[in-house]
C-alpha positions in Angstrom: 39.1 72.0 -47.9 41.1 74.9 -50.0 44.0 74.7 -52.1 45.9 77.5 -53.8 48.9 76.3 -55.1 52.0 74.0 -54.2 54.2 75.4 -51.7 51.1 77.0 -49.7 49.4 75.5 -46.8 46.4 73.9 -47.7 43.1 74.5 -45.4 41.3 71.1 -44.1 38.3 71.3 -42.0 38.0 68.0 -39.7 35.1 67.7 -37.9 36.0 66.0 -34.8 33.8 64.4 -32.0 35.3 63.2 -29.1 34.2 59.8 -28.0 34.9 60.7 -24.3 36.0 63.9 -22.4 39.2 65.0 -22.9 40.7 66.9 -19.9 43.7 69.1 -20.7 47.1 69.0 -18.9 50.5 69.7 -19.7 51.0 66.2 -21.3 47.5 66.0 -23.0 47.3 65.7 -26.4 46.1 63.7 -29.5 47.3 62.6 -32.8 45.2 63.1 -36.3 47.0 60.3 -38.5 47.3 60.7 -42.4 47.8 57.4 -44.6 50.9 57.3 -46.9 49.1 58.3 -49.9 49.9 61.7 -48.7 53.2 63.4 -48.9 55.3 62.8 -46.1 55.2 66.4 -45.0 51.7 66.5 -45.8 52.7 69.0 -48.5 53.5 71.8 -45.9 57.4 71.7 -46.8 58.3 71.9 -43.2 60.5 69.2 -41.1 59.2 67.0 -38.4 58.7 68.9 -35.1 57.5 72.2 -37.1 54.1 73.8 -35.8 51.6 74.3 -38.5 48.9 76.4 -38.4 45.8 75.2 -36.7 42.5 76.7 -35.2 39.6 75.4 -33.3 36.0 76.6 -33.8 32.6 75.8 -32.2 29.8 77.6 -33.5 31.9 79.6 -35.9 33.8 81.2 -33.1 37.4 80.6 -32.6 38.2 78.4 -29.2 41.4 77.5 -27.6 43.6 80.5 -28.2 46.8 78.2 -26.9 46.0 75.4 -29.5 49.2 74.0 -31.1 49.6 71.6 -33.9 53.1 69.9 -34.3 54.0 68.0 -37.6 55.7 64.5 -37.5 56.9 62.9 -40.4 57.9 59.2 -40.2 61.2 58.0 -40.8 59.6 55.1 -42.7 57.7 56.6 -45.6 55.2 53.6 -45.2 54.0 55.1 -41.7 51.4 57.2 -40.9 51.8 61.2 -41.1 51.1 62.8 -37.6 49.6 66.1 -36.2 49.7 66.3 -32.5 47.3 68.6 -31.1 47.8 70.1 -27.6 47.1 73.3 -25.7 43.2 72.7 -25.5 41.2 73.1 -22.3 38.9 70.4 -22.3 36.9 68.8 -24.9 33.5 67.5 -23.8 32.2 64.0 -25.2 29.9 64.3 -28.2 31.4 67.6 -29.1 
């Protein structure tokens, strides 16, 4: 995880291990959820629905060039903050 200063995007590495194969189509995606201990905008300064930079790597190489991450800010501050991830081809289980 990296951090430079406030008002700059942080870099967070999340190791993801799919419990089952995720096949992509136009409506496929999944959420990463963060508890309310994080600021509503996850410290990005962005509004709900904005894209945030994201990248998927496998073996150190970037994969899924069409990957898109979208921030969803809860209307109730006690609810989970979410990043919706789309634009991947398929994620085999166990990877």
